[in-house]
BAFI-3210 file (N, C-alpha, C; in Angstrom, 3 decimals, decimal comma, padded with zeros to 6 digits):
// residues 115
n [1|2|3|4|5|6|7|8|9|10|11|12|13|14|15|16|17|18|19|20|21|22|23|24|25|26|27|28|29|30|31|32|33|34|35|36|37|38|39|40|41|42|43|44|45|46|47|48|49|50|51|52|53|54|55|56|57|58|59|60|61|62|63|64|65|66|67|68|69|70|71|72|73|74|75|76|77|78|79|80|81|82|83|84|85|86|87|88|89|90|91|92|93|94|95|96|97|98|99|100|101|102|103|104|105|106|107|108|109|110|111|112|113|114|115]
n.u [-011,391|-009,477|-007,083|-005,196|-005,137|-004,259|-001,109|001,851|005,227|007,832|011,038|013,225|015,834|018,812|021,131|023,478|024,210|021,765|019,940|021,174|020,350|017,374|017,173|018,144|016,441|013,827|014,251|014,649|012,045|010,849|009,777|009,374|011,373|009,567|006,956|007,698|008,094|005,730|003,830|005,169|004,718|002,162|001,286|003,003|001,490|-000,912|-002,922|-005,325|-004,577|-004,131|-004,392|-004,427|-006,253|-004,390|-001,831|-002,335|-002,848|-000,587|001,607|005,038|004,618|005,427|006,220|006,540|008,293|007,140|004,776|004,806|004,742|006,869|007,070|004,644|004,819|003,410|002,321|001,152|-001,085|-002,435|-004,441|-004,942|-003,868|-001,396|000,374|004,124|006,796|010,291|012,238|015,318|015,058|015,936|016,511|014,026|014,388|014,528|015,553|015,183|013,069|010,918|009,586|006,797|007,153|005,976|002,519|000,910|-001,782|-002,760|-000,102|002,780|005,449|008,682|011,006|013,663|014,651|016,906|016,670]
n.v [001,635|-001,058|-002,162|-003,626|-002,322|-000,033|001,156|000,967|002,180|000,635|-000,351|-002,695|-004,517|-006,297|-008,580|-007,716|-009,281|-011,175|-009,011|-008,575|-010,712|-010,944|-008,745|-009,534|-011,860|-010,498|-008,598|-010,759|-011,613|-009,731|-007,646|-005,506|-005,150|-004,780|-005,587|-008,062|-009,060|-008,385|-010,184|-012,625|-012,448|-012,147|-014,870|-016,338|-015,761|-016,562|-014,801|-013,421|-011,964|-008,501|-007,544|-005,124|-004,487|-003,679|-004,484|-007,356|-007,334|-005,869|-006,146|-007,212|-006,255|-004,868|-001,349|000,719|003,162|004,878|004,901|006,479|009,741|011,859|014,326|015,050|013,185|010,821|007,458|005,469|002,641|-000,329|001,254|003,192|006,158|006,332|007,781|007,658|006,093|005,605|003,026|003,425|005,866|006,882|008,756|009,605|007,909|008,041|005,876|003,542|000,676|000,015|-001,711|-002,703|-002,903|-002,649|-001,834|000,661|002,075|004,744|004,675|003,666|001,792|001,470|-000,344|000,130|-001,495|-003,024|-002,248]
n.w [018,816|019,388|021,953|020,474|018,535|018,591|018,561|020,281|021,452|022,753|024,390|023,135|024,393|022,406|021,697|019,190|017,134|017,113|016,264|013,896|012,425|012,764|011,056|008,779|008,127|007,994|005,888|003,888|003,761|002,659|004,462|007,041|010,242|012,175|011,484|010,780|013,623|014,944|013,755|014,703|017,323|018,008|016,834|018,935|020,898|020,673|019,514|017,541|014,591|014,043|011,396|008,642|005,487|003,737|004,603|004,645|001,640|000,382|001,313|000,121|-002,317|-005,516|-006,157|-008,601|-010,079|-011,442|-010,089|-008,109|-006,494|-005,472|-004,888|-003,617|-001,500|-002,119|-002,825|-005,161|-005,129|-006,136|-006,979|-005,164|-003,442|-001,147|001,704|002,329|003,367|003,127|003,772|006,250|006,166|003,697|000,685|-001,922|-004,988|-008,426|-009,757|-008,904|-007,937|-005,833|-002,469|-000,736|002,622|005,021|006,040|008,005|008,923|006,657|005,692|004,372|004,250|002,535|000,830|-001,058|-004,119|-006,769|-010,045]
ca.u [-010,069|-008,800|-005,328|-004,600|-005,049|-003,627|000,272|002,939|006,551|008,810|012,429|013,969|017,321|018,894|022,397|023,752|024,056|020,276|019,430|021,454|019,552|016,112|017,014|018,040|015,020|012,512|014,717|014,465|010,550|010,382|008,810|010,030|011,513|008,708|005,919|007,984|008,192|004,443|003,354|005,829|004,231|000,688|001,261|003,089|000,299|-002,066|-003,822|-005,767|-003,624|-005,026|-003,714|-005,233|-006,276|-003,024|-000,888|-002,579|-002,754|000,224|003,337|005,784|004,361|006,866|005,869|007,267|008,897|005,615|003,590|005,181|004,787|007,678|006,453|003,496|004,983|002,294|002,652|000,038|-000,718|-003,965|-005,148|-005,260|-002,569|-001,065|001,593|005,197|008,378|011,333|013,208|016,520|014,846|016,691|015,756|013,444|015,200|013,757|016,275|014,739|011,795|010,543|008,968|006,165|007,445|005,105|001,666|000,438|-002,861|-002,484|001,410|003,431|006,786|009,253|012,473|014,514|015,274|017,146|015,814]
ca.v [001,217|-001,967|-002,152|-004,311|-001,429|001,053|001,080|001,807|001,764|-000,022|-000,517|-003,858|-004,773|-007,569|-008,642|-006,998|-010,585|-011,389|-007,906|-008,517|-011,889|-010,470|-007,819|-010,357|-012,451|-009,633|-008,443|-012,186|-011,988|-008,627|-007,477|-004,699|-006,098|-004,329|-006,173|-009,555|-009,324|-008,232|-011,523|-013,742|-012,412|-012,492|-016,548|-017,187|-015,759|-016,945|-013,674|-013,059|-010,798|-007,320|-007,083|-004,430|-004,788|-003,018|-005,462|-008,663|-007,200|-005,317|-006,754|-007,871|-006,000|-003,854|-000,148|001,112|004,668|005,859|004,791|007,470|010,970|012,246|016,055|015,106|012,405|009,456|005,998|004,639|001,003|-000,830|002,498|004,143|006,701|006,501|008,345|006,441|006,497|004,716|002,300|003,928|007,430|007,286|009,769|008,863|007,735|007,435|005,059|002,342|000,140|-000,002|-003,108|-002,503|-004,030|-002,515|-000,734|001,092|002,702|005,058|004,971|002,294|001,560|001,014|-000,713|000,071|-002,725|-002,564|-002,586]
ca.w [018,534|020,831|022,529|019,276|017,126|019,132|018,574|021,255|021,289|023,721|024,211|023,530|023,958|021,975|020,963|018,087|016,214|016,990|015,581|012,510|012,099|012,581|009,795|007,746|008,110|007,497|004,423|003,082|003,438|002,362|005,685|008,189|011,480|013,290|010,997|011,456|015,016|015,174|013,299|015,545|018,840|017,655|016,725|020,078|021,866|019,785|019,370|016,166|013,722|013,725|010,055|008,031|004,388|003,416|005,320|003,791|000,168|-000,116|001,775|-000,704|-003,547|-005,827|-006,119|-009,516|-009,831|-012,060|-009,148|-006,765|-006,599|-004,624|-004,630|-002,909|-000,775|-002,033|-003,913|-005,696|-004,871|-006,326|-007,430|-004,020|-002,881|000,448|002,048|002,062|003,996|002,764|004,877|006,614|005,705|002,531|-000,069|-003,008|-006,003|-009,510|-010,829|-008,296|-007,753|-004,321|-002,111|000,094|003,558|006,022|006,065|009,080|008,281|005,543|005,535|003,518|004,341|000,890|000,690|-002,447|-005,025|-008,010|-011,421]
c.u [-009,729|-007,314|-004,547|-004,233|-004,293|-002,005|000,994|004,102|007,065|010,257|012,687|015,186|017,542|020,429|022,624|023,598|022,690|019,939|019,581|020,710|018,301|016,008|017,274|016,932|013,844|013,141|014,080|012,747|009,905|009,371|009,783|010,139|010,267|007,489|006,260|007,707|006,407|003,881|003,960|004,938|002,762|000,634|002,021|002,146|-001,078|-003,116|-004,236|-005,217|-004,927|-004,360|-004,741|-005,352|-005,039|-001,899|-001,031|-002,290|-001,447|001,607|003,895|005,505|005,190|006,111|006,795|007,522|007,790|004,739|003,980|005,177|005,713|007,585|005,638|003,834|003,934|002,934|001,090|-000,027|-002,057|-005,005|-005,636|-003,978|-002,543|000,570|002,804|006,235|009,153|012,383|014,400|016,187|015,715|015,446|014,569|014,400|014,603|014,570|016,078|013,445|011,809|009,484|008,368|006,506|006,640|003,967|000,938|-000,485|-002,657|-001,076|001,565|005,022|007,453|010,647|012,750|014,743|015,899|016,154|016,361]
c.v [000,448|-001,529|-002,548|-003,399|-000,159|000,862|001,737|001,436|001,572|-000,313|-001,934|-003,750|-005,997|-007,444|-008,433|-008,157|-010,882|-010,409|-008,029|-009,784|-011,833|-009,533|-008,591|-011,403|-011,799|-009,114|-009,744|-012,453|-010,713|-007,781|-006,264|-005,620|-005,810|-005,549|-007,896|-009,993|-009,365|-009,842|-012,649|-013,668|-012,574|-014,262|-017,134|-016,727|-015,998|-016,057|-013,572|-012,028|-009,633|-006,703|-006,327|-004,836|-004,663|-004,283|-006,900|-008,490|-006,712|-005,636|-007,417|-007,027|-004,623|-002,566|000,540|002,787|005,575|005,775|006,130|008,594|011,542|013,953|016,076|014,112|010,909|008,402|005,670|003,180|000,647|000,546|003,518|004,561|006,703|007,416|007,143|007,037|005,362|004,185|002,873|005,382|008,065|008,156|008,984|008,872|007,371|006,400|003,676|002,164|000,038|-001,146|-002,631|-003,395|-003,768|-001,632|-000,569|002,292|003,367|005,588|003,507|002,563|000,943|000,866|-000,760|-001,252|-002,320|-002,965|-003,538]
c.w [019,822|020,829|021,646|018,400|017,368|019,427|019,846|021,120|022,678|023,212|024,125|023,148|023,623|021,539|019,948|016,999|016,124|016,227|014,100|011,830|011,620|011,304|008,831|007,195|007,517|006,066|003,496|002,809|003,216|003,342|006,421|009,100|012,467|012,650|011,129|012,697|015,471|015,033|014,240|016,841|018,982|017,583|018,035|021,037|021,533|019,623|017,710|015,609|013,817|012,361|009,196|006,346|003,662|003,678|004,611|002,237|-000,264|000,440|000,472|-002,187|-004,129|-006,796|-007,386|-009,552|-010,350|-011,209|-007,960|-007,549|-005,559|-003,904|-003,624|-001,735|-000,639|-003,118|-004,140|-005,706|-005,019|-006,726|-006,315|-003,678|-001,422|000,351|002,315|002,866|003,510|003,725|005,154|006,548|004,433|001,603|-001,468|-004,162|-007,440|-010,390|-009,878|-008,249|-006,026|-003,681|-001,229|001,302|005,179|005,689|007,540|008,810|007,124|004,943|005,351|003,733|003,065|001,185|-000,771|-002,907|-006,224|-009,090|-012,219]
res [m|t|d|l|e|d|p|v|t|f|l|l|r|l|p|q|d|l|k|r|q|l|e|q|r|a|k|q|e|n|r|s|v|n|s|l|l|n|t|w|i|e|q|a|l|r|v|k|p|a|t|s|l|e|n|r|q|f|l|g|k|v|v|e|t|r|q|i|d|p|e|n|g|l|a|q|v|n|g|i|y|y|r|y|l|i|e|g|n|e|d|y|s|a|s|k|n|y|i|v|i|e|a|n|g|n|i|l|t|l|r|p|v|a|r]
***
């Protein structure tokens, strides 16, 4: 695994207004703030993106409730089951569809969208 594939966490301090703008932009692009910042940093540093197949093919894809197995914590996308997290640690709701905003290994981050 290269350094680009081995994620690390670090603290970033931003003014609240800038954070809100980042969140709004990420939401407009149906992505997580983390995914958006990774792309921007890779572009700024002219680093070849270390994007996975899942990131390339699943970002922005709608996952319908019938594709989610909340009992086992799995979501089916393109015939493959992935573990999932819901943005903001919200509970699963059968009355909502979800959109993929980030893929990290075999874990997808989903954002609820109105049906």
